[in-house]
ChimeraX commands (.cxc) that place a marker at each C-alpha (Angstrom):
marker #1 position -33.85,15.01,15.83 radius 0.5
marker #1 position -30.43,15.51,17.51 radius 0.5
marker #1 position -28.18,12.41,17.37 radius 0.5
marker #1 position -27.18,9.92,19.75 radius 0.5
marker #1 position -24.39,11.70,21.56 radius 0.5
marker #1 position -24.56,14.97,19.87 radius 0.5
marker #1 position -25.45,17.22,23.03 radius 0.5
marker #1 position -24.37,14.59,26.21 radius 0.5
marker #1 position -21.27,12.34,26.86 radius 0.5
marker #1 position -22.25,9.13,24.55 radius 0.5
marker #1 position -22.49,5.99,27.00 radius 0.5
marker #1 position -20.50,2.96,26.15 radius 0.5
marker #1 position -23.15,1.12,24.53 radius 0.5
marker #1 position -23.43,4.32,22.24 radius 0.5
marker #1 position -19.57,4.27,21.31 radius 0.5
marker #1 position -19.81,0.72,20.81 radius 0.5
marker #1 position -22.69,0.80,18.32 radius 0.5
marker #1 position -20.98,3.84,16.46 radius 0.5
marker #1 position -17.78,2.06,16.36 radius 0.5
marker #1 position -19.64,-1.04,14.82 radius 0.5
marker #1 position -21.11,1.20,12.33 radius 0.5
marker #1 position -18.12,2.74,11.37 radius 0.5
marker #1 position -16.31,-0.52,10.83 radius 0.5
marker #1 position -19.21,-1.70,8.68 radius 0.5
marker #1 position -19.12,1.52,6.77 radius 0.5
marker #1 position -15.52,1.34,6.40 radius 0.5
marker #1 position -15.97,-2.40,4.81 radius 0.5
marker #1 position -18.85,-1.08,2.49 radius 0.5
marker #1 position -17.51,2.34,1.22 radius 0.5
marker #1 position -13.94,0.91,0.38 radius 0.5
marker #1 position -15.63,-1.50,-1.84 radius 0.5
marker #1 position -18.46,0.32,-3.51 radius 0.5
marker #1 position -17.69,4.06,-2.68 radius 0.5
marker #1 position -20.20,6.88,-1.39 radius 0.5
marker #1 position -22.46,6.54,-4.76 radius 0.5
marker #1 position -22.62,2.71,-4.73 radius 0.5
marker #1 position -23.09,2.33,-0.81 radius 0.5
marker #1 position -26.44,2.08,0.78 radius 0.5
marker #1 position -27.72,2.31,4.40 radius 0.5
marker #1 position -28.99,-1.08,4.08 radius 0.5
marker #1 position -25.47,-2.54,3.35 radius 0.5
marker #1 position -24.03,-0.86,6.10 radius 0.5
marker #1 position -26.62,-2.05,8.53 radius 0.5
marker #1 position -26.11,-5.63,7.15 radius 0.5
marker #1 position -22.53,-5.56,7.52 radius 0.5
marker #1 position -22.64,-4.10,10.84 radius 0.5
marker #1 position -25.51,-6.89,12.11 radius 0.5
marker #1 position -27.94,-4.16,13.13 radius 0.5
marker #1 position -31.22,-2.43,12.03 radius 0.5
marker #1 position -31.23,0.37,9.33 radius 0.5
marker #1 position -33.18,2.36,11.89 radius 0.5
marker #1 position -30.53,2.13,14.59 radius 0.5
marker #1 position -28.03,3.51,12.23 radius 0.5
marker #1 position -30.41,6.36,11.44 radius 0.5
marker #1 position -30.69,7.05,15.17 radius 0.5
marker #1 position -26.96,7.84,15.26 radius 0.5
marker #1 position -26.22,9.18,12.13 radius 0.5
marker #1 position -28.03,11.47,9.37 radius 0.5
marker #1 position -27.54,9.52,6.52 radius 0.5
marker #1 position -24.49,7.64,4.69 radius 0.5
marker #1 position -23.04,10.82,4.00 radius 0.5
marker #1 position -22.46,11.65,7.75 radius 0.5
marker #1 position -20.78,8.18,8.15 radius 0.5
marker #1 position -18.73,8.97,5.24 radius 0.5
marker #1 position -17.82,12.27,6.46 radius 0.5
marker #1 position -16.83,11.22,10.03 radius 0.5
marker #1 position -14.57,8.35,8.55 radius 0.5
marker #1 position -12.82,10.65,6.33 radius 0.5
marker #1 position -11.89,12.99,8.65 radius 0.5
marker #1 position -10.68,10.63,11.25 radius 0.5
marker #1 position -8.71,8.88,8.37 radius 0.5
marker #1 position -7.00,11.85,7.35 radius 0.5
marker #1 position -5.67,12.37,10.86 radius 0.5
marker #1 position -4.49,8.89,11.25 radius 0.5
marker #1 position -2.95,8.79,7.80 radius 0.5
marker #1 position -0.73,12.16,8.30 radius 0.5
marker #1 position 0.32,11.19,11.75 radius 0.5
marker #1 position 3.44,9.23,10.58 radius 0.5
marker #1 position 4.46,12.53,8.81 radius 0.5
marker #1 position 3.71,14.81,11.45 radius 0.5
marker #1 position 5.89,12.66,13.87 radius 0.5
marker #1 position 8.97,13.47,11.56 radius 0.5
marker #1 position 11.33,15.25,13.63 radius 0.5
marker #1 position 13.72,17.81,12.69 radius 0.5
marker #1 position 15.87,16.69,15.89 radius 0.5
marker #1 position 16.47,13.43,14.49 radius 0.5
marker #1 position 18.86,11.84,11.91 radius 0.5
marker #1 position 17.92,12.90,8.88 radius 0.5
marker #1 position 18.01,9.14,7.18 radius 0.5
marker #1 position 16.66,7.51,10.37 radius 0.5
marker #1 position 13.39,9.87,10.54 radius 0.5
marker #1 position 12.75,9.44,6.77 radius 0.5
marker #1 position 13.31,5.53,6.72 radius 0.5
marker #1 position 10.99,5.39,10.14 radius 0.5
marker #1 position 8.36,7.26,8.20 radius 0.5
marker #1 position 8.68,4.70,5.35 radius 0.5
marker #1 position 8.31,1.90,7.73 radius 0.5
marker #1 position 5.24,3.24,9.49 radius 0.5
marker #1 position 3.57,3.82,5.91 radius 0.5
marker #1 position 4.22,0.41,5.03 radius 0.5
marker #1 position 2.80,-0.94,8.22 radius 0.5
marker #1 position -0.42,1.27,7.44 radius 0.5
marker #1 position -0.26,-0.25,3.94 radius 0.5
marker #1 position -0.53,-3.73,5.64 radius 0.5
marker #1 position -2.70,-3.01,8.20 radius 0.5
marker #1 position -5.14,-0.58,6.77 radius 0.5
marker #1 position -5.89,-1.20,3.45 radius 0.5
marker #1 position -9.47,-0.44,3.64 radius 0.5
marker #1 position -8.73,3.04,4.86 radius 0.5
marker #1 position -6.36,3.74,2.24 radius 0.5
marker #1 position -8.55,2.62,-0.49 radius 0.5
marker #1 position -11.31,4.77,0.89 radius 0.5
marker #1 position -9.13,7.85,1.07 radius 0.5
marker #1 position -7.79,7.13,-2.41 radius 0.5
marker #1 position -11.20,6.81,-3.77 radius 0.5
marker #1 position -12.14,9.97,-2.46 radius 0.5
marker #1 position -9.20,11.83,-3.93 radius 0.5
marker #1 position -9.96,10.48,-7.16 radius 0.5
marker #1 position -13.55,11.82,-7.13 radius 0.5
marker #1 position -12.17,15.34,-6.60 radius 0.5
marker #1 position -11.89,15.26,-2.67 radius 0.5
marker #1 position -15.49,16.93,-2.34 radius 0.5
marker #1 position -15.54,16.53,1.29 radius 0.5
marker #1 position -11.72,16.69,2.29 radius 0.5
marker #1 position -10.74,19.52,-0.36 radius 0.5
marker #1 position -10.53,22.27,2.34 radius 0.5
marker #1 position -8.34,20.33,4.41 radius 0.5
marker #1 position -6.13,19.19,2.01 radius 0.5
marker #1 position -5.55,22.67,0.70 radius 0.5
marker #1 position -5.21,23.91,4.38 radius 0.5
marker #1 position -4.09,21.45,7.15 radius 0.5
marker #1 position -2.40,18.74,4.83 radius 0.5
marker #1 position -0.51,21.55,2.72 radius 0.5
marker #1 position 0.67,23.19,5.87 radius 0.5
marker #1 position 2.09,20.03,7.29 radius 0.5
marker #1 position 3.68,18.76,3.91 radius 0.5
marker #1 position 5.25,22.23,3.56 radius 0.5
marker #1 position 6.75,22.05,7.06 radius 0.5
marker #1 position 8.23,18.73,6.89 radius 0.5
marker #1 position 9.43,19.49,3.16 radius 0.5
marker #1 position 11.38,22.70,4.92 radius 0.5
marker #1 position 12.97,20.39,7.56 radius 0.5
marker #1 position 14.15,17.92,4.87 radius 0.5
marker #1 position 15.23,20.96,2.40 radius 0.5
marker #1 position 17.26,22.28,5.71 radius 0.5
marker #1 position 18.94,18.51,6.07 radius 0.5
marker #1 position 19.97,18.90,2.44 radius 0.5
marker #1 position 21.20,22.62,2.80 radius 0.5
marker #1 position 23.16,21.18,5.84 radius 0.5
marker #1 position 24.99,18.46,3.44 radius 0.5
marker #1 position 23.12,15.67,5.63 radius 0.5
marker #1 position 21.20,14.34,2.78 radius 0.5
marker #1 position 21.67,14.61,-1.14 radius 0.5
marker #1 position 19.88,17.24,-2.81 radius 0.5
marker #1 position 16.54,16.53,-4.32 radius 0.5
marker #1 position 12.97,18.01,-4.32 radius 0.5
marker #1 position 11.65,17.53,-0.90 radius 0.5
marker #1 position 8.03,17.86,-1.81 radius 0.5
marker #1 position 8.36,15.22,-4.37 radius 0.5
marker #1 position 10.26,12.84,-2.16 radius 0.5
marker #1 position 7.39,13.11,0.00 radius 0.5
marker #1 position 5.01,12.21,-2.58 radius 0.5
marker #1 position 7.13,9.52,-3.86 radius 0.5
marker #1 position 6.79,7.85,-0.50 radius 0.5
marker #1 position 3.33,8.09,-0.63 radius 0.5
marker #1 position 3.25,6.57,-3.73 radius 0.5
marker #1 position 5.59,3.59,-3.15 radius 0.5
marker #1 position 4.13,2.76,0.19 radius 0.5
marker #1 position 0.26,3.30,-0.27 radius 0.5
marker #1 position 0.63,0.96,-3.75 radius 0.5
marker #1 position 0.81,-2.12,-1.50 radius 0.5
marker #1 position -2.67,-1.29,0.10 radius 0.5
marker #1 position -4.22,0.42,-2.92 radius 0.5
marker #1 position -3.31,-2.46,-5.44 radius 0.5
marker #1 position -2.67,-5.45,-3.18 radius 0.5
marker #1 position -4.67,-7.83,-5.34 radius 0.5
marker #1 position -2.52,-6.54,-8.35 radius 0.5
marker #1 position 0.92,-7.05,-6.33 radius 0.5
marker #1 position -0.32,-10.67,-5.01 radius 0.5
marker #1 position -0.80,-11.52,-8.61 radius 0.5
marker #1 position 2.37,-10.84,-10.21 radius 0.5
marker #1 position 4.30,-12.09,-6.94 radius 0.5
marker #1 position 2.64,-15.37,-6.84 radius 0.5
marker #1 position 1.64,-17.13,-3.58 radius 0.5
marker #1 position 5.13,-17.91,-2.59 radius 0.5
marker #1 position 6.46,-14.35,-2.76 radius 0.5
marker #1 position 3.06,-12.54,-1.57 radius 0.5
marker #1 position 3.50,-13.92,1.95 radius 0.5
marker #1 position 6.42,-11.39,2.44 radius 0.5
marker #1 position 5.28,-8.86,-0.04 radius 0.5
marker #1 position 5.16,-5.93,2.74 radius 0.5
marker #1 position 8.54,-6.94,4.32 radius 0.5
marker #1 position 10.29,-6.90,0.74 radius 0.5
marker #1 position 8.69,-3.72,-0.14 radius 0.5
marker #1 position 10.12,-2.29,2.63 radius 0.5
marker #1 position 13.64,-3.38,2.16 radius 0.5
marker #1 position 13.40,-2.48,-1.24 radius 0.5
marker #1 position 12.30,1.06,-0.80 radius 0.5
marker #1 position 14.55,1.83,2.23 radius 0.5
marker #1 position 17.61,0.59,-0.21 radius 0.5
marker #1 position 16.44,2.59,-2.93 radius 0.5
marker #1 position 16.23,5.70,-0.66 radius 0.5
marker #1 position 19.43,5.25,1.04 radius 0.5
marker #1 position 21.38,5.18,-2.36 radius 0.5
marker #1 position 19.12,8.21,-3.48 radius 0.5
marker #1 position 19.65,10.38,-0.37 radius 0.5
marker #1 position 23.09,9.57,0.79 radius 0.5
marker #1 position 25.33,12.79,0.55 radius 0.5
marker link #1:1,2 radius 0.2
marker link #1:2,3 radius 0.2
marker link #1:3,4 radius 0.2
marker link #1:4,5 radius 0.2
marker link #1:5,6 radius 0.2
marker link #1:6,7 radius 0.2
marker link #1:7,8 radius 0.2
marker link #1:8,9 radius 0.2
marker link #1:9,10 radius 0.2
marker link #1:10,11 radius 0.2
marker link #1:11,12 radius 0.2
marker link #1:12,13 radius 0.2
marker link #1:13,14 radius 0.2
marker link #1:14,15 radius 0.2
marker link #1:15,16 radius 0.2
marker link #1:16,17 radius 0.2
marker link #1:17,18 radius 0.2
marker link #1:18,19 radius 0.2
marker link #1:19,20 radius 0.2
marker link #1:20,21 radius 0.2
marker link #1:21,22 radius 0.2
marker link #1:22,23 radius 0.2
marker link #1:23,24 radius 0.2
marker link #1:24,25 radius 0.2
marker link #1:25,26 radius 0.2
marker link #1:26,27 radius 0.2
marker link #1:27,28 radius 0.2
marker link #1:28,29 radius 0.2
marker link #1:29,30 radius 0.2
marker link #1:30,31 radius 0.2
marker link #1:31,32 radius 0.2
marker link #1:32,33 radius 0.2
marker link #1:33,34 radius 0.2
marker link #1:34,35 radius 0.2
marker link #1:35,36 radius 0.2
marker link #1:36,37 radius 0.2
marker link #1:37,38 radius 0.2
marker link #1:38,39 radius 0.2
marker link #1:39,40 radius 0.2
marker link #1:40,41 radius 0.2
marker link #1:41,42 radius 0.2
marker link #1:42,43 radius 0.2
marker link #1:43,44 radius 0.2
marker link #1:44,45 radius 0.2
marker link #1:45,46 radius 0.2
marker link #1:46,47 radius 0.2
marker link #1:47,48 radius 0.2
marker link #1:48,49 radius 0.2
marker link #1:49,50 radius 0.2
marker link #1:50,51 radius 0.2
marker link #1:51,52 radius 0.2
marker link #1:52,53 radius 0.2
marker link #1:53,54 radius 0.2
marker link #1:54,55 radius 0.2
marker link #1:55,56 radius 0.2
marker link #1:56,57 radius 0.2
marker link #1:57,58 radius 0.2
marker link #1:58,59 radius 0.2
marker link #1:59,60 radius 0.2
marker link #1:60,61 radius 0.2
marker link #1:61,62 radius 0.2
marker link #1:62,63 radius 0.2
marker link #1:63,64 radius 0.2
marker link #1:64,65 radius 0.2
marker link #1:65,66 radius 0.2
marker link #1:66,67 radius 0.2
marker link #1:67,68 radius 0.2
marker link #1:68,69 radius 0.2
marker link #1:69,70 radius 0.2
marker link #1:70,71 radius 0.2
marker link #1:71,72 radius 0.2
marker link #1:72,73 radius 0.2
marker link #1:73,74 radius 0.2
marker link #1:74,75 radius 0.2
marker link #1:75,76 radius 0.2
marker link #1:76,77 radius 0.2
marker link #1:77,78 radius 0.2
marker link #1:78,79 radius 0.2
marker link #1:79,80 radius 0.2
marker link #1:80,81 radius 0.2
marker link #1:81,82 radius 0.2
marker link #1:82,83 radius 0.2
marker link #1:83,84 radius 0.2
marker link #1:84,85 radius 0.2
marker link #1:85,86 radius 0.2
marker link #1:86,87 radius 0.2
marker link #1:87,88 radius 0.2
marker link #1:88,89 radius 0.2
marker link #1:89,90 radius 0.2
marker link #1:90,91 radius 0.2
marker link #1:91,92 radius 0.2
marker link #1:92,93 radius 0.2
marker link #1:93,94 radius 0.2
marker link #1:94,95 radius 0.2
marker link #1:95,96 radius 0.2
marker link #1:96,97 radius 0.2
marker link #1:97,98 radius 0.2
marker link #1:98,99 radius 0.2
marker link #1:99,100 radius 0.2
marker link #1:100,101 radius 0.2
marker link #1:101,102 radius 0.2
marker link #1:102,103 radius 0.2
marker link #1:103,104 radius 0.2
marker link #1:104,105 radius 0.2
marker link #1:105,106 radius 0.2
marker link #1:106,107 radius 0.2
marker link #1:107,108 radius 0.2
marker link #1:108,109 radius 0.2
marker link #1:109,110 radius 0.2
marker link #1:110,111 radius 0.2
marker link #1:111,112 radius 0.2
marker link #1:112,113 radius 0.2
marker link #1:113,114 radius 0.2
marker link #1:114,115 radius 0.2
marker link #1:115,116 radius 0.2
marker link #1:116,117 radius 0.2
marker link #1:117,118 radius 0.2
marker link #1:118,119 radius 0.2
marker link #1:119,120 radius 0.2
marker link #1:120,121 radius 0.2
marker link #1:121,122 radius 0.2
marker link #1:122,123 radius 0.2
marker link #1:123,124 radius 0.2
marker link #1:124,125 radius 0.2
marker link #1:125,126 radius 0.2
marker link #1:126,127 radius 0.2
marker link #1:127,128 radius 0.2
marker link #1:128,129 radius 0.2
marker link #1:129,130 radius 0.2
marker link #1:130,131 radius 0.2
marker link #1:131,132 radius 0.2
marker link #1:132,133 radius 0.2
marker link #1:133,134 radius 0.2
marker link #1:134,135 radius 0.2
marker link #1:135,136 radius 0.2
marker link #1:136,137 radius 0.2
marker link #1:137,138 radius 0.2
marker link #1:138,139 radius 0.2
marker link #1:139,140 radius 0.2
marker link #1:140,141 radius 0.2
marker link #1:141,142 radius 0.2
marker link #1:142,143 radius 0.2
marker link #1:143,144 radius 0.2
marker link #1:144,145 radius 0.2
marker link #1:145,146 radius 0.2
marker link #1:146,147 radius 0.2
marker link #1:147,148 radius 0.2
marker link #1:148,149 radius 0.2
marker link #1:149,150 radius 0.2
marker link #1:150,151 radius 0.2
marker link #1:151,152 radius 0.2
marker link #1:152,153 radius 0.2
marker link #1:153,154 radius 0.2
marker link #1:154,155 radius 0.2
marker link #1:155,156 radius 0.2
marker link #1:156,157 radius 0.2
marker link #1:157,158 radius 0.2
marker link #1:158,159 radius 0.2
marker link #1:159,160 radius 0.2
marker link #1:160,161 radius 0.2
marker link #1:161,162 radius 0.2
marker link #1:162,163 radius 0.2
marker link #1:163,164 radius 0.2
marker link #1:164,165 radius 0.2
marker link #1:165,166 radius 0.2
marker link #1:166,167 radius 0.2
marker link #1:167,168 radius 0.2
marker link #1:168,169 radius 0.2
marker link #1:169,170 radius 0.2
marker link #1:170,171 radius 0.2
marker link #1:171,172 radius 0.2
marker link #1:172,173 radius 0.2
marker link #1:173,174 radius 0.2
marker link #1:174,175 radius 0.2
marker link #1:175,176 radius 0.2
marker link #1:176,177 radius 0.2
marker link #1:177,178 radius 0.2
marker link #1:178,179 radius 0.2
marker link #1:179,180 radius 0.2
marker link #1:180,181 radius 0.2
marker link #1:181,182 radius 0.2
marker link #1:182,183 radius 0.2
marker link #1:183,184 radius 0.2
marker link #1:184,185 radius 0.2
marker link #1:185,186 radius 0.2
marker link #1:186,187 radius 0.2
marker link #1:187,188 radius 0.2
marker link #1:188,189 radius 0.2
marker link #1:189,190 radius 0.2
marker link #1:190,191 radius 0.2
marker link #1:191,192 radius 0.2
marker link #1:192,193 radius 0.2
marker link #1:193,194 radius 0.2
marker link #1:194,195 radius 0.2
marker link #1:195,196 radius 0.2
marker link #1:196,197 radius 0.2
marker link #1:197,198 radius 0.2
marker link #1:198,199 radius 0.2
marker link #1:199,200 radius 0.2
marker link #1:200,201 radius 0.2
marker link #1:201,202 radius 0.2
marker link #1:202,203 radius 0.2
marker link #1:203,204 radius 0.2
marker link #1:204,205 radius 0.2
marker link #1:205,206 radius 0.2
marker link #1:206,207 radius 0.2
marker link #1:207,208 radius 0.2
view
């Protein structure tokens, strides 16, 4: 049976139902992973029947795959916006700021993506090896060009990007650990403090 909206423009109600399913699935998948999640859990979180979910999606794998594909595009959009025409330091620090914002505002998405990668990226492998690699290579080439021009200190641009990922996404993927170590008072400003620290470190590292 063709799923709702598969061959025709979805109605407002259909769009709202799909969005409710995605929101509920994001909660369940980010906590339990694909293997541990069930349609019953997603239905309960969404406040709709399991039969209603099956009307829209061919099982939990279909929901998971759509979530991941949309998530990857969201996740790379700050890097995609890094411009060769901008000031090198400002472009990189803006990228850091947007990644910190995503860690603060989208922790479920970050954990879901991390879990997929830790399991070998069976549903994103092709995109990681093609689309993501192409994008990272392109932006690394821009950063390398700035270094050749003497506008940034010379370091490995790919590992610079990887380090920014690690430093910023840590605050989403390991937020409970960060809060436990900082304590209740310092936890309130953990994202602002993290951005200030990362900015300070990168400016000192990248200043020519």
